[in-house]
LUMDOVEX-883054 format. One record per residue (C-alpha): x, y, z; residue number from 1. Coordinates in nm, 3 decimals, padded with zeros to 5 digits. Example, Ala and Ser with C-alpha at 12.3 -4.5 7.8 and 13.67 -1.06 7.14 Angstrom:
<nodes>
<node <01.230; -00.450; 00.780>; 1>
<node <01.367; -00.106; 00.714>; 2>
</nodes>
This chain:
<nodes>
<node <-03.259; -05.769; -00.410>; 1>
<node <-03.181; -05.503; -00.179>; 2>
<node <-03.178; -05.126; -00.345>; 3>
<node <-02.916; -04.906; -00.277>; 4>
<node <-02.936; -04.574; -00.239>; 5>
<node <-02.754; -04.341; -00.407>; 6>
<node <-02.622; -03.993; -00.248>; 7>
<node <-02.353; -03.851; -00.016>; 8>
<node <-02.397; -03.975; 00.361>; 9>
<node <-02.367; -03.707; 00.682>; 10>
<node <-02.022; -03.789; 00.759>; 11>
<node <-01.927; -03.705; 00.439>; 12>
<node <-02.017; -03.387; 00.371>; 13>
<node <-01.878; -03.257; 00.699>; 14>
<node <-01.589; -03.404; 00.626>; 15>
<node <-01.548; -03.203; 00.292>; 16>
<node <-01.707; -02.915; 00.458>; 17>
<node <-01.463; -02.907; 00.727>; 18>
<node <-01.164; -02.972; 00.546>; 19>
<node <-01.261; -02.636; 00.256>; 20>
<node <-01.261; -02.455; 00.622>; 21>
<node <-00.956; -02.513; 00.658>; 22>
<node <-00.793; -02.433; 00.360>; 23>
<node <-01.048; -02.100; 00.373>; 24>
<node <-00.871; -02.030; 00.694>; 25>
<node <-00.531; -02.054; 00.559>; 26>
<node <-00.589; -01.841; 00.194>; 27>
<node <-00.812; -01.571; 00.287>; 28>
<node <-00.521; -01.414; 00.507>; 29>
<node <-00.266; -01.500; 00.312>; 30>
<node <-00.481; -01.336; 00.014>; 31>
<node <-00.562; -00.972; 00.283>; 32>
<node <-00.137; -00.948; 00.381>; 33>
<node <-00.125; -00.951; 00.037>; 34>
<node <-00.375; -00.676; -00.153>; 35>
<node <-00.237; -00.478; 00.136>; 36>
<node <00.188; -00.536; 00.003>; 37>
<node <00.027; -00.461; -00.306>; 38>
<node <-00.146; -00.127; -00.185>; 39>
<node <00.210; -00.085; -00.027>; 40>
<node <00.378; -00.115; -00.328>; 41>
<node <00.163; 00.100; -00.534>; 42>
<node <00.197; 00.403; -00.270>; 43>
<node <00.620; 00.366; -00.303>; 44>
<node <00.638; 00.369; -00.688>; 45>
<node <00.333; 00.662; -00.606>; 46>
<node <00.575; 00.813; -00.436>; 47>
<node <00.887; 00.835; -00.690>; 48>
<node <00.652; 00.956; -00.931>; 49>
<node <00.562; 01.238; -00.644>; 50>
<node <00.990; 01.300; -00.593>; 51>
<node <01.032; 01.319; -01.016>; 52>
<node <00.658; 01.629; -00.973>; 53>
<node <00.880; 01.812; -00.711>; 54>
<node <01.226; 01.827; -00.855>; 55>
<node <01.034; 01.899; -01.184>; 56>
<node <00.897; 02.162; -01.017>; 57>
<node <01.216; 02.242; -00.849>; 58>
<node <01.346; 02.329; -01.152>; 59>
<node <01.115; 02.541; -01.364>; 60>
<node <01.119; 02.699; -01.007>; 61>
<node <01.448; 02.903; -01.017>; 62>
<node <01.578; 02.555; -00.855>; 63>
<node <01.414; 02.612; -00.452>; 64>
<node <01.173; 02.370; -00.339>; 65>
<node <00.992; 02.686; -00.224>; 66>
<node <00.642; 02.724; -00.302>; 67>
<node <00.555; 02.373; -00.351>; 68>
<node <00.259; 02.164; -00.249>; 69>
<node <00.029; 01.941; -00.251>; 70>
<node <-00.152; 02.071; -00.611>; 71>
<node <00.239; 02.015; -00.761>; 72>
<node <00.251; 01.651; -00.678>; 73>
<node <-00.002; 01.322; -00.734>; 74>
<node <-00.196; 01.346; -00.435>; 75>
<node <-00.380; 00.962; -00.419>; 76>
<node <-00.307; 00.599; -00.522>; 77>
<node <-00.414; 00.524; -00.679>; 78>
<node <-00.361; 00.832; -00.919>; 79>
<node <-00.671; 00.775; -01.111>; 80>
<node <-00.998; 00.568; -01.087>; 81>
<node <-01.110; 00.371; -00.782>; 82>
<node <-01.135; 00.441; -00.402>; 83>
<node <-00.760; 00.641; -00.264>; 84>
<node <-00.587; 00.395; -00.077>; 85>
<node <-00.281; 00.669; -00.005>; 86>
<node <-00.307; 00.996; 00.078>; 87>
<node <-00.001; 01.215; -00.036>; 88>
<node <00.062; 01.446; 00.126>; 89>
<node <00.389; 01.717; 00.095>; 90>
<node <00.572; 01.871; 00.437>; 91>
<node <00.841; 02.002; 00.592>; 92>
<node <00.934; 02.310; 00.243>; 93>
<node <01.207; 02.529; 00.293>; 94>
<node <01.361; 02.590; 00.009>; 95>
<node <01.599; 02.329; 00.027>; 96>
<node <01.454; 02.069; 00.167>; 97>
<node <01.038; 01.882; 00.111>; 98>
<node <00.953; 01.592; 00.299>; 99>
<node <00.623; 01.320; 00.109>; 100>
<node <00.442; 01.108; 00.329>; 101>
<node <00.226; 00.868; 00.214>; 102>
<node <-00.070; 00.790; 00.418>; 103>
<node <-00.228; 00.482; 00.394>; 104>
<node <-00.683; 00.556; 00.430>; 105>
<node <-00.974; 00.356; 00.303>; 106>
<node <-00.916; 00.011; 00.321>; 107>
<node <-00.582; 00.019; 00.362>; 108>
<node <-00.526; -00.067; 00.763>; 109>
<node <-00.421; 00.259; 00.943>; 110>
<node <-00.170; 00.008; 01.134>; 111>
<node <00.036; -00.051; 00.835>; 112>
<node <00.192; 00.199; 00.864>; 113>
<node <00.309; 00.537; 00.620>; 114>
<node <00.582; 00.546; 00.382>; 115>
<node <00.795; 00.847; 00.348>; 116>
<node <01.046; 01.020; 00.135>; 117>
<node <01.264; 01.381; 00.171>; 118>
<node <01.508; 01.516; -00.077>; 119>
<node <01.821; 01.392; -00.048>; 120>
<node <01.567; 01.059; -00.176>; 121>
<node <01.614; 00.947; 00.221>; 122>
<node <01.321; 00.644; 00.288>; 123>
<node <01.158; 00.573; 00.679>; 124>
<node <00.890; 00.332; 00.696>; 125>
<node <00.683; 00.419; 00.969>; 126>
<node <00.592; 00.048; 01.079>; 127>
<node <00.954; 00.051; 01.103>; 128>
<node <01.111; 00.330; 01.153>; 129>
<node <01.483; 00.132; 01.060>; 130>
<node <01.530; 00.387; 00.742>; 131>
<node <01.413; 00.184; 00.508>; 132>
<node <01.104; 00.138; 00.240>; 133>
<node <00.963; -00.261; 00.242>; 134>
<node <01.091; -00.333; -00.158>; 135>
<node <00.867; -00.512; -00.359>; 136>
<node <00.521; -00.433; -00.100>; 137>
<node <00.691; -00.665; 00.213>; 138>
<node <00.921; -00.662; 00.461>; 139>
<node <01.231; -00.520; 00.580>; 140>
</nodes>
């Protein structure tokens, strides 16, 4: 009677390793892109909150944006806890105009581009410069 040893051969183990490596090569970049898009969506929401803060400032200051500073708006994303992945700043402030900019920082790659919005609601994403924001955090 022959005795058979139970177990896996080296070839079987190598096949499993190759299959797992191929799946990881596909899944990891997809996951990373999803995380970037999600963080971009958070920044767009934070900019809309900052627009509301700027409009409240205008209503409380004789209907003028003059004097609007970063202290009057949320300054980073996420607003509460965690490491910031976007910094929000206010520029070009006059009595009738302002521009809010969300600049990537921390774990968000700078190559993703900044998001801007002004007092009239004009939106821009510096990655495309075509006068739009990526809806739902995707591309436009």
